N, C-alpha and C positions, 0 to 999 in steps of 0.2 A: 376368533381365539386369537389373546391379545400375547404377541409375539413380544413385550414388550417384559413382560415377567419373568424375564429368563432367573437362574439359580445361580446366588452366585461363593455359596460355598465350592471346595473342590471335593471330587465324591469319586473314587478309582472305580464304582458300580454302576452299571446304569439302575435308580431305581424304579421302584413298583409298579409307580403314576406314568412309568413311557407307554402311550400309547398307540406311539404312530415316529417311526423315526426316515431316513435320511442321506443321500449318500451325496454333498457338495461337492466340488473342486474350486479351489483357489489356480487360475489362472495369470500369470504373464511376462512381462520379461525378462530378460537374467537382470537380475537385483533390483529388483523391484519392490520388495517386499515379502513376498509368500512364505514363507521360511519365519518372519517376525510375524507377518500377522494370528496365523495358524497358535506361537508359539502364548499369543498375547491372548488369546482366549482361549485355548485349551485347558479343562475342569482334571485331563490327566497329564500326565507326561508325556512331552509329545516326543511322537517315532521321528527320526531324523537319520533320514541314507542323504549323509552329506560325505566330499571326497574331496582333499585339497587342490587348491589351484597350481597348478604345475606351467613349466615351461611350455609343453604341450598344445596347452590351452592359448599360447601368446596367436594370435590376430582370430581368435574364434570367442573367445570372451571380452566383452568390452568393460574395460573397470575402470574407462575414464568414470571421474565422482565418487567410485569410492576403491583408494588405490588402497587401501587399509585388509580391502574382502579377503584370503586368506582360503573360503571353500567354496562350494557350490553343490547342490541339491544333486546330486548323479544317480536319483532313484525317486523316491517321494516323502514329503512329509507327509504325518497324520494326526491328529487328534479330536477331540470331541468332546461335543459342548451342549447343554442340553436351554431349551426354551418353555416360553410357552409353560411357566411355574412345571419343569419338572415333565413334560405330558407328551414332546417330542425330542431327539435327539439328534444332533446333525455332527456325524462321520463325516470329517473334514479332511482331502485328501489336497497335499500345495502340490503341483504337473511340476517337474522340472524350467526350464522360459528357453533352454538353446535347438536351434532345432536339429542338432544330432544324437534329441532325446527324444524327438515324432511318437515315432513305433511305441517307447512305454507310455508315451501321454494319450495318444489315444488307447491304450490294454487300459489308464487308469482313469480314462472316461469316461471310459461301456457305465451303463448300468447308473450314470447320475441324474439328478431329477435338475439342479442349473449348478452353473460357475456363475462365480465373484470373479472377476477380472481387475487384477492390477494395474493401473497405469501410474506410471510419474510423466510429469512436463516437460520434462531439460529430455524424456525421450520418448515422444508420443510411439512413435512410429516401433516402438520393440513390441507394445502387443499386437503389431496388426496383425502378426503370425497366431496368434493365439483367439484370436475374433473371428478370423477364416478360415480355422479348424470348427469351432462353436459351430459356425455357421454350417458348415460340409457337415456336420455331426448331427443336424438341429436341436444340438444343447441350448434351450436358452440360458439366458445370462443377463447379468447386471454390472458396470462398470464404476469402479471405486478407485480414484486420482489418489495416490498416496503420497502426505502433503508433505515430501520434504524440505530439510531448511531455507535450502539454496534454489530451489525449484519458481520457476515464474510461473503465477497467476494469470488463471485468461476464465474470462464467464462462458458460460455452463453452453451458451449459442455456438460457441469457439470450438469445446472442447466436441458438438457433437456431430459439428462440422469435419472437424479432422478425424477424428476415431469413427466417420460415415454412422455414427448409432440413429437406430429405426425412433420415431418421437417416442415411442414406449416403453422403448430397455432402460431399465433406472439409469442414474447416475449422480455416483453421488461425490464427497471425498472422506476422506480417514487417516489417520494416524495408525501405522499397523503398530507401532508402541505399544498403545493406548489401549485397555481392553475394553473400554466403554465406547473410543472411535468405531473400534474395527468389531467389536458386538451390535450398532447403529448398521456397518455397511453390512453384516450378513441376516440383520432382520428385515433390510428393506427389500434384497435380493429374499427371503424364504419369503415375506408379504408379497411380493412378486409374484413366486411361483402358486404362491397358493389361490392365488384371485381368481375368483372366475374366470374366464374368456369369453367372447360370446363365439360359435363356431363359423368357421370360413364359408361365403357364401356359397350356396349350390349354382354351376353352372344354369344358364338356361335350357332345356328337352325338350325336346320336338321325337313323335313318334320315327319319322323319318331320317332321325338320329341313327336310330338303330341297323345295326350291319345285321345281314340277315344269316341264319344260320350254315354255317356249312349241307 
């Protein structure tokens, strides 16, 4: 299936050409660009559940690098995107990045096909919480480095080592503000999720390994 043939026109309905759908979550640390990415690719007006950043969040939400940020996701973001010439619809759920929203994070991640994890090289540690939760819930994922203008650049091997990524985990870059760039990251994730995988090797078996019936 050619996932590069997405439909560009904005739509407000699911066309009759859709033959499959998938729930995809977008995760990452606070202020990494999850809301921006979903807004840039969604073919419907994105749903955003945001609240103002108040004095109560001082010491909890790190605003270094984005002092102008005045709101934060307190529930979720939602968008919808068609790929493969309209045959596949992705339901995109943006997960809140702060630790205090972990119970909501786990509920929203239930039933997902996979996750796109956004990372910022100015603070790579911020996405470790999301990676740990995905590993614990056995949710496959790809990582996209959101290229902020003032962020330092690192090689792929350095990033893989810093994020402790397996060799098969997709790693790419994107500009969450740009539709084409964000689509590219989602296509890489989708192709990874739909690629056939070899079954895990079976452990050697011998008759003596069986326990007798009680």
